[in-house]
C-alpha positions as CSV (number, residue, x, y, z in Angstrom):
1,M,-23.5,-3.1,-12.9
2,G,-21.8,-6.5,-13.1
3,V,-18.9,-8.0,-14.9
4,Q,-19.6,-8.2,-18.6
5,P,-19.2,-11.5,-20.4
6,G,-17.0,-11.8,-23.4
7,L,-14.3,-9.4,-22.3
8,P,-11.2,-9.7,-24.5
9,N,-8.0,-11.5,-23.6
10,R,-6.0,-9.4,-21.2
11,R,-2.9,-9.6,-23.4
12,I,-4.5,-7.6,-26.2
13,L,-6.8,-5.0,-24.6
14,K,-5.5,-1.5,-25.4
15,N,-8.5,0.8,-25.1
16,L,-10.8,0.8,-22.1
17,N,-14.1,2.8,-21.9
18,L,-15.7,2.4,-18.5
19,H,-19.0,4.3,-18.2
20,A,-21.8,4.4,-15.6
21,T,-25.2,3.0,-16.2
22,S,-27.8,5.4,-17.6
23,P,-29.6,8.0,-15.4
24,N,-32.8,6.0,-15.6
25,E,-31.1,2.8,-14.5
26,R,-29.5,4.6,-11.6
27,R,-32.9,6.0,-10.4
28,R,-34.3,2.5,-10.5
29,N,-31.3,0.9,-8.7
30,V,-29.6,2.7,-5.9
31,D,-27.0,0.0,-5.7
32,A,-25.8,1.2,-9.1
33,K,-24.4,4.4,-7.6
34,Y,-20.9,3.1,-7.9
35,Y,-19.1,0.6,-10.2
36,D,-19.4,-3.0,-9.1
37,D,-16.2,-4.0,-7.2
38,A,-15.8,-7.2,-9.3
39,L,-16.0,-5.1,-12.5
40,I,-13.3,-2.7,-11.2
41,A,-11.0,-5.6,-10.2
42,N,-11.5,-7.3,-13.5
43,C,-10.8,-4.1,-15.5
44,A,-7.8,-3.3,-13.4
45,G,-6.3,-6.6,-14.5
46,Y,-5.9,-5.4,-18.1
47,T,-2.4,-3.9,-17.5
48,T,-1.8,-3.5,-21.3
49,V,-4.4,-0.7,-21.5
50,D,-2.9,2.5,-22.9
51,K,-6.0,4.6,-23.4
52,L,-8.6,5.0,-20.6
53,Q,-11.9,6.8,-20.7
54,T,-14.2,6.7,-17.6
55,D,-16.9,8.4,-15.5
56,V,-15.2,9.7,-12.3
57,E,-18.4,9.5,-10.2
58,G,-18.7,5.8,-10.6
59,F,-15.9,5.6,-8.1
60,K,-16.3,5.9,-4.3
61,S,-13.7,8.5,-3.7
62,L,-10.8,10.3,-5.3
63,D,-8.4,7.7,-3.7
64,H,-10.5,5.0,-5.3
65,L,-10.4,6.6,-8.7
66,L,-6.6,7.3,-8.6
67,S,-5.9,3.7,-7.4
68,F,-7.8,2.4,-10.4
69,I,-6.0,4.6,-12.9
70,Q,-2.6,3.5,-11.5
71,S,-3.5,-0.1,-12.5
72,F,-2.4,0.8,-16.0
73,P,1.4,1.5,-16.2
74,L,1.4,1.7,-20.0
75,L,-1.3,4.5,-20.0
76,T,-0.7,7.2,-22.6
77,G,-4.2,8.7,-23.0
78,L,-6.6,9.6,-20.1
79,R,-10.1,11.1,-20.5
80,L,-12.2,11.7,-17.4
81,E,-15.8,12.7,-17.6
82,P,-18.8,13.4,-15.3
83,S,-21.6,10.9,-14.6
84,P,-24.5,10.9,-17.0
85,A,-26.7,11.1,-13.9
86,S,-27.1,14.4,-12.2
87,R,-26.4,13.9,-8.5
88,Q,-24.3,15.1,-5.6
89,S,-21.1,13.1,-4.9
90,W,-17.6,13.3,-3.4
91,A,-16.4,15.0,-6.6
92,R,-18.6,18.0,-6.2
93,A,-17.8,20.8,-3.7
94,S,-21.5,21.6,-3.5
95,A,-22.4,18.2,-2.1
96,P,-24.0,18.5,1.4
97,G,-21.3,18.3,4.1
98,A,-18.6,17.9,1.5
99,A,-15.0,18.6,2.6
100,R,-12.3,20.0,0.4
101,L,-10.7,17.3,-1.7
102,T,-7.1,16.5,-0.9
103,L,-4.6,14.4,-2.7
104,P,-3.9,10.9,-1.4
105,P,-0.5,9.9,0.0
106,A,2.7,10.0,-2.1
107,H,2.5,6.3,-3.1
108,H,-0.2,7.4,-5.6
109,I,2.4,9.1,-7.8
110,P,1.4,8.3,-11.4
111,P,3.5,5.4,-12.8
112,F,2.7,6.1,-16.5
113,S,3.7,8.5,-19.2
114,L,0.7,10.4,-20.5
115,S,0.7,12.1,-23.9
116,L,-3.0,13.1,-23.7
117,L,-5.0,14.4,-20.8
118,D,-8.7,15.3,-21.3
119,L,-10.6,16.7,-18.2
120,R,-14.1,17.6,-19.5
121,Q,-17.1,18.9,-17.6
122,L,-15.7,18.1,-14.2
123,P,-16.0,20.3,-11.1
124,T,-13.2,22.8,-10.9
125,I,-11.9,21.6,-7.5
126,L,-11.6,18.1,-8.9
127,I,-9.8,19.3,-12.0
128,E,-7.3,21.2,-9.8
129,M,-6.6,18.1,-7.8
130,L,-6.1,16.0,-10.9
131,L,-3.7,18.5,-12.4
132,D,-1.8,18.5,-9.2
133,W,-1.6,14.7,-9.2
134,V,-0.7,14.2,-12.8
135,A,2.1,16.9,-12.4
136,Q,3.8,14.6,-9.9
137,S,4.6,12.1,-12.7
138,P,8.3,11.9,-13.5
139,S,7.3,11.8,-17.2
140,I,5.0,14.9,-17.1
141,T,7.1,16.5,-19.9
142,N,5.9,13.8,-22.3
143,L,2.3,15.3,-22.3
144,R,1.4,16.5,-25.8
145,D,-2.4,17.2,-25.7
146,L,-4.2,18.9,-22.8
147,T,-7.9,19.7,-22.6
148,I,-9.5,21.5,-19.6
149,V,-13.2,22.2,-19.7
150,P,-14.8,22.9,-16.3
151,E,-18.3,21.9,-15.5
152,G,-20.7,24.8,-16.3
153,S,-19.9,28.0,-18.2
154,K,-19.5,30.0,-14.9
155,S,-16.8,27.6,-13.6
156,N,-13.2,28.7,-13.7
157,V,-10.2,26.6,-12.8
158,A,-7.8,28.7,-10.8
159,G,-5.2,30.5,-13.0
160,Y,-2.4,29.4,-10.7
161,A,-3.4,25.8,-11.1
162,T,-3.2,25.8,-14.9
163,N,-0.2,28.1,-15.1
164,C,1.8,25.9,-12.7
165,F,0.8,22.8,-14.6
166,L,2.1,24.3,-17.9
167,E,5.4,25.2,-16.2
168,K,5.9,21.5,-15.2
169,V,4.8,20.2,-18.7
170,G,7.4,22.4,-20.4
171,S,8.1,22.5,-24.1
172,G,6.5,19.1,-25.0
173,L,2.9,20.3,-25.0
174,K,1.6,20.7,-28.6
175,R,-2.1,21.3,-28.2
176,Y,-4.0,23.1,-25.5
177,Q,-7.8,23.5,-25.1
178,L,-9.1,25.6,-22.3
179,Q,-12.4,27.0,-21.3
180,V,-12.5,30.1,-19.0
181,S,-15.2,32.4,-17.7
182,I,-15.1,36.2,-17.7
183,P,-14.8,37.9,-15.2
184,G,-12.4,35.3,-13.7
185,Y,-8.8,34.3,-13.4
186,S,-6.2,35.2,-16.0
187,H,-4.7,32.2,-17.7
188,S,-1.3,31.9,-19.3
189,L,-0.6,30.2,-22.6
190,A,3.1,30.0,-21.9
191,A,4.2,26.6,-23.2
192,S,7.1,27.0,-25.7
193,G,6.2,24.0,-27.9
194,L,2.6,24.8,-28.5
195,E,1.3,24.4,-32.1
196,N,-2.5,24.7,-31.6
197,I,-4.5,26.7,-29.0
198,D,-8.3,26.5,-28.5
199,L,-9.5,29.1,-26.0
200,Y,-13.2,29.2,-25.2
201,L,-14.4,32.4,-23.4
202,C,-17.8,32.3,-21.6
203,I,-18.6,35.9,-20.9
204,F,-20.7,37.2,-18.0
205,E,-19.1,40.6,-18.0
206,D,-21.9,43.1,-17.2
207,T,-20.4,46.1,-18.9
208,Q,-20.7,47.4,-22.5
209,D,-17.1,48.3,-22.8
210,L,-16.0,44.7,-22.5
211,T,-13.0,45.7,-20.4
212,A,-12.4,42.3,-18.7
213,T,-13.0,40.4,-21.9
214,L,-10.4,42.5,-23.9
215,Y,-8.0,42.2,-21.0
216,A,-8.3,38.4,-20.8
217,I,-7.7,38.1,-24.6
218,T,-4.8,40.5,-24.5
219,Y,-3.2,38.8,-21.5
220,A,-3.5,35.4,-23.0
221,L,-1.9,36.5,-26.3
222,F,0.9,38.3,-24.5
223,S,1.7,35.2,-22.5
224,I,2.4,33.1,-25.6
225,T,6.0,31.8,-25.7
226,S,5.8,29.3,-28.5
227,R,7.5,30.1,-31.9
228,N,5.8,27.1,-33.4
229,L,2.2,28.1,-33.2
230,H,0.1,27.3,-36.3
231,E,-3.4,28.2,-35.1
232,I,-5.2,30.0,-32.3
233,R,-8.9,29.5,-32.0
234,L,-10.8,32.1,-29.9
235,T,-14.5,31.3,-29.4
236,L,-16.5,33.8,-27.4
237,Y,-19.9,33.0,-25.9
238,F,-21.9,35.8,-24.3
239,E,-24.2,34.6,-21.6
240,I,-26.7,37.4,-22.3
241,H,-29.4,35.9,-19.9
242,E,-26.9,36.7,-17.0
243,F,-26.5,40.4,-17.9
244,T,-28.4,42.9,-15.7
245,T,-28.3,45.6,-18.4
246,L,-28.2,45.7,-22.1
247,D,-28.1,49.5,-22.4
248,P,-25.6,50.8,-25.0
249,D,-22.5,52.7,-23.8
250,P,-21.7,55.5,-26.2
251,T,-18.0,55.2,-25.3
252,V,-17.7,51.6,-26.3
253,F,-15.9,52.3,-29.5
254,D,-13.1,54.3,-27.7
255,F,-11.2,51.0,-27.6
256,L,-10.6,51.3,-31.3
257,Q,-8.4,54.4,-30.8
258,V,-5.7,52.4,-29.0
259,N,-5.3,48.9,-30.4
260,T,-3.4,46.9,-27.7
261,L,-3.1,43.9,-30.1
262,I,-0.7,45.8,-32.3
263,S,2.0,45.3,-29.6
264,V,1.1,41.6,-29.4
265,I,1.7,41.0,-33.1
266,S,5.0,42.8,-33.0
267,R,6.5,40.5,-30.3
268,D,9.7,38.7,-31.2
269,V,8.0,35.3,-30.6
270,F,6.0,35.9,-33.8
271,D,9.0,37.0,-36.0
272,E,9.3,33.7,-37.8
273,R,5.7,32.5,-37.8
274,L,2.5,34.4,-37.3
275,P,-0.2,32.0,-36.2
276,M,-3.6,32.0,-37.9
277,I,-6.3,33.3,-35.6
278,H,-9.8,31.9,-35.9
279,L,-12.1,34.4,-34.1
280,W,-15.6,33.2,-33.5
281,I,-18.0,35.6,-31.8
282,D,-21.1,33.7,-30.4
283,P,-21.6,32.1,-33.8
284,Y,-25.0,30.5,-33.2
285,T,-26.8,33.4,-31.7
286,E,-29.9,34.3,-33.8
287,E,-30.9,37.6,-32.1
288,R,-29.2,40.9,-32.0
289,N,-28.6,42.9,-28.8
290,T,-26.4,45.8,-27.8
291,V,-23.8,43.6,-26.1
292,L,-23.2,41.8,-29.3
293,D,-23.3,45.1,-31.2
294,A,-20.3,46.2,-29.1
295,A,-18.5,42.9,-29.5
296,V,-19.0,42.8,-33.3
297,G,-17.9,46.4,-33.6
298,I,-14.8,46.2,-31.5
299,L,-13.3,42.7,-31.7
300,P,-12.9,42.3,-35.5
301,A,-11.3,45.8,-35.7
302,L,-8.8,45.0,-32.9
303,F,-7.7,41.9,-34.9
304,E,-7.1,44.0,-38.0
305,P,-3.3,43.5,-37.7
306,W,-3.8,39.8,-38.2
307,K,-6.2,40.4,-41.2
308,A,-3.6,42.7,-42.8
309,C,-1.2,39.7,-42.7
310,G,-3.8,37.3,-44.1
311,Q,-3.9,35.4,-40.8
312,L,-7.5,36.0,-39.6
313,E,-10.7,34.0,-40.1
314,L,-13.7,35.6,-38.6
315,R,-17.2,34.2,-37.8
316,L,-19.9,36.6,-36.5
317,P,-23.1,35.7,-34.7
318,Y,-25.7,34.2,-37.0
319,A,-27.8,37.3,-36.6
320,Y,-25.0,39.5,-38.0
321,E,-24.0,37.3,-40.9
322,D,-24.6,38.3,-44.5
323,H,-27.2,35.6,-45.4
324,S,-26.3,35.8,-49.0
325,G,-23.7,33.4,-48.0
326,N,-20.9,35.8,-47.1
327,I,-19.5,36.6,-43.7
328,Y,-18.2,40.0,-42.9
329,E,-14.5,40.2,-42.3
330,A,-12.5,42.4,-39.9
331,G,-12.5,45.9,-41.3
332,D,-15.8,45.4,-43.1
333,L,-17.8,46.8,-40.1
334,H,-18.0,50.3,-38.7
335,A,-19.8,51.9,-35.8
336,G,-23.2,53.4,-36.4
337,P,-25.4,55.1,-33.8
338,A,-25.2,53.7,-30.3
339,G,-26.3,50.1,-30.3
340,T,-25.8,49.5,-34.0
341,V,-23.0,48.0,-36.2
342,L,-23.2,48.6,-39.9
343,P,-21.3,47.0,-42.9
344,V,-18.9,49.4,-44.6
345,P,-20.5,50.7,-47.8
């Protein structure tokens, strides 16, 4: 990859998208593993850039990546992505002989004031390092929009890493998107200025009673401290191919006898504004199974308190939809024999 002709005048460049060559080109040219040094130097000269999007694995090391990002003192938006080519690198803990990533010396403290940070499909260890680095910024409280989506549905950024980061961001954060796997760490949503939350749950729980899933949802909702929330989007994906058993559990509907979410909705933090909850349960699945039977039978009923307040939108798996064009709402389902969920007559 070389310096591209026709780059704009350095005085006017605001958005910089720096991406690696295609996977096919990388396979043909081993020298294309990293960005060309001349290209990096040329891009780093555009000090007016305020929005940067780049492939992290085009850099030779974490230190190389952070040094480049620091070239832009006016940066307000940062999106970091994986390489389009699948390969081992310094960014991946699974790389042969890879040592644990460590932050560079203190002179790498971010000089900019980010309002948007988007870390998508990156290895969890790298995400944790980047959160630790960005948190050192004196202007960390200016962050408004945060996205954390680890690489692979089984990956889980450590709960302490995200929780500590939210503490440092404080009340300025308005939008938070997070993907977690279950079982896994418990993640807090405690940021007092939040207006929108998107929580994606990738579920590998190998039990029919969904204990870990329900606990993770309840813990997350109990951790909310914002009185300004408008919407909470909960999207659940069941990784059925990872389950060792799909046998129905006859006690699965016992959860409906004690609804833990009633105590969530009655919290003082929701006195002035009750956020709309958008609950999506594996919406694109086209086949029924007993795991989804349990989820479809339990989850909508647990969110009945939100429905009663007119603050619940529900989307079921495709296989469970009413294909006349309607979608069942919470309260429109009841438990049938083990392994079945039926519409209320």
